[in-house]
Backbone as CSV, one residue per row, in Angstrom:
resi,resn,N_x,N_y,N_z,CA_x,CA_y,CA_z,C_x,C_y,C_z
1,MET,210.841,116.514,148.665,209.526,116.759,149.224,208.820,115.438,149.480
2,PHE,208.206,115.366,150.632,207.471,114.170,151.004,205.987,114.497,151.100
3,ASN,205.152,113.549,150.682,203.707,113.699,150.785,203.269,113.192,152.157
4,TRP,202.918,114.094,153.061,202.502,113.746,154.399,200.985,113.607,154.515
5,GLY,200.242,113.779,153.432,198.782,113.709,153.476,198.276,112.358,153.936
6,SER,198.839,111.299,153.399,198.372,109.966,153.773,198.685,109.650,155.237
7,VAL,199.831,110.094,155.720,200.203,109.841,157.113,199.272,110.593,158.052
8,VAL,199.037,111.854,157.779,198.186,112.681,158.646,196.753,112.162,158.655
9,VAL,196.218,111.855,157.488,194.826,111.392,157.395,194.654,110.050,158.107
10,THR,195.550,109.102,157.872,195.377,107.783,158.482,195.546,107.820,159.997
11,VAL,196.488,108.601,160.499,196.668,108.681,161.956,195.472,109.367,162.610
12,MET,195.000,110.461,162.029,193.852,111.165,162.616,192.598,110.295,162.594
13,LEU,192.347,109.617,161.481,191.172,108.753,161.418,191.298,107.560,162.357
14,PHE,192.505,107.021,162.504,192.694,105.900,163.429,192.362,106.310,164.854
15,VAL,192.818,107.477,165.258,192.539,107.945,166.623,191.054,108.257,166.790
16,LEU,190.453,108.920,165.812,189.041,109.290,165.927,188.094,108.102,165.846
17,LEU,188.463,107.077,165.077,187.559,105.949,164.865,187.917,104.709,165.672
18,THR,188.771,104.843,166.680,189.041,103.709,167.558,187.776,103.426,168.359
19,PRO,187.218,102.201,168.258,185.950,101.916,168.946,186.076,102.085,170.449
20,GLY,185.166,102.845,171.029,185.118,103.029,172.467,185.908,104.219,172.973
21,LEU,186.778,104.798,172.166,187.573,105.935,172.646,186.722,107.199,172.685
22,LEU,186.261,107.664,171.546,185.361,108.824,171.504,183.903,108.386,171.435
23,PHE,183.631,107.431,170.552,182.269,106.912,170.421,182.336,105.475,169.939
24,GLN,181.211,104.778,170.069,181.130,103.398,169.616,179.783,103.175,168.957
25,VAL,179.813,102.663,167.746,178.600,102.315,167.008,178.716,100.859,166.609
26,PRO,177.892,99.943,166.884,176.789,99.992,167.848,177.321,99.835,169.267
27,GLY,176.655,100.472,170.188,177.045,100.371,171.589,176.499,99.102,172.216
28,ARG,176.828,98.874,173.458,176.342,97.668,174.137,174.880,97.811,174.556
29,SER,174.484,99.003,174.999,173.103,99.176,175.450,172.322,100.160,174.580
30,ARG,173.014,100.971,173.792,172.351,101.941,172.909,172.935,101.831,171.511
31,CYS,172.351,102.585,170.595,172.850,102.591,169.220,174.227,103.243,169.140
32,ILE,174.389,104.372,169.818,175.673,105.085,169.867,175.998,105.357,171.331
33,GLU,177.217,105.010,171.732,177.691,105.311,173.076,178.945,106.151,172.965
34,PHE,179.118,107.072,173.895,180.249,107.988,173.874,181.173,107.723,175.057
35,GLY,182.469,107.525,174.763,183.503,107.420,175.777,183.328,106.307,176.782
36,ASN,182.925,105.120,176.364,182.731,104.036,177.321,183.962,103.150,177.479
37,PHE,184.974,103.286,176.620,186.223,102.527,176.668,186.003,101.020,176.653
38,GLN,184.910,100.575,176.052,184.641,99.154,175.852,184.347,98.963,174.376
39,THR,184.455,97.742,173.908,184.210,97.482,172.492,183.595,96.111,172.303
40,SER,183.096,95.868,171.124,182.528,94.573,170.772,182.977,94.228,169.349
41,ALA,182.730,93.007,168.950,183.145,92.574,167.613,182.390,93.344,166.532
42,ALA,181.124,93.605,166.755,180.337,94.353,165.765,180.859,95.785,165.619
43,ALA,181.253,96.397,166.727,181.790,97.756,166.682,183.126,97.785,165.952
44,ILE,183.961,96.767,166.168,185.250,96.709,165.488,185.054,96.599,163.984
45,VAL,184.127,95.764,163.547,183.864,95.598,162.115,183.313,96.887,161.520
46,LEU,182.358,97.508,162.182,181.759,98.735,161.660,182.766,99.881,161.614
47,HIS,183.562,100.040,162.646,184.562,101.103,162.655,185.649,100.845,161.620
48,SER,185.983,99.582,161.365,186.963,99.257,160.315,186.430,99.626,158.935
49,LEU,185.171,99.349,158.690,184.565,99.715,157.406,184.483,101.233,157.244
50,LEU,184.142,101.945,158.313,184.127,103.413,158.267,185.523,103.965,157.997
51,TYR,186.523,103.395,158.655,187.910,103.820,158.470,188.334,103.625,157.015
52,PHE,188.070,102.455,156.463,188.429,102.160,155.079,187.729,103.112,154.109
53,ALA,186.438,103.344,154.326,185.687,104.223,153.430,186.206,105.661,153.491
54,LEU,186.501,106.159,154.680,186.986,107.532,154.806,188.402,107.695,154.279
55,VAL,189.259,106.695,154.477,190.613,106.758,153.915,190.543,106.771,152.395
56,CYS,189.698,105.930,151.821,189.530,105.935,150.357,188.989,107.273,149.878
57,LEU,188.049,107.832,150.598,187.471,109.114,150.205,188.512,110.217,150.219
58,PHE,189.268,110.328,151.310,190.233,111.422,151.437,191.452,111.245,150.540
59,LEU,191.962,110.025,150.408,193.215,109.823,149.693,193.036,109.557,148.204
60,ILE,191.940,108.911,147.817,191.750,108.569,146.411,190.795,109.536,145.720
61,ALA,189.631,109.769,146.319,188.630,110.606,145.656,188.991,112.091,145.718
62,ILE,189.393,112.574,146.881,189.703,113.993,147.043,191.158,114.293,146.697
63,LYS,192.027,113.271,146.784,193.467,113.406,146.502,194.109,114.453,147.411
64,LEU,193.956,114.227,148.717,194.481,115.131,149.720,195.993,114.926,149.851
65,HIS,196.768,116.027,149.742,198.222,115.965,149.827,198.736,117.099,150.702
66,PHE,199.744,116.795,151.520,200.474,117.801,152.293,201.941,117.629,151.962
67,TYR,202.569,118.676,151.512,204.002,118.621,151.199,204.768,119.556,152.114
68,LEU,205.799,119.031,152.730,206.679,119.828,153.566,208.035,119.902,152.881
69,GLY,208.560,121.078,152.727,209.790,121.241,151.974,210.999,121.455,152.771
């Protein structure tokens, strides 16, 4: 049995939190921009911190596991 929880959580969060793909915080002209496909250094840092915090929350605090047999 393999634990697929970490793989699923990290891939989903990576896709959802890629700056400029779905949303970007901070945006270039507004606080939040949606689907602009552009990024900045501040957005990369903020999205990286959000990614790290959510991965820690799901994998360490909640102990999310998926087992496929």
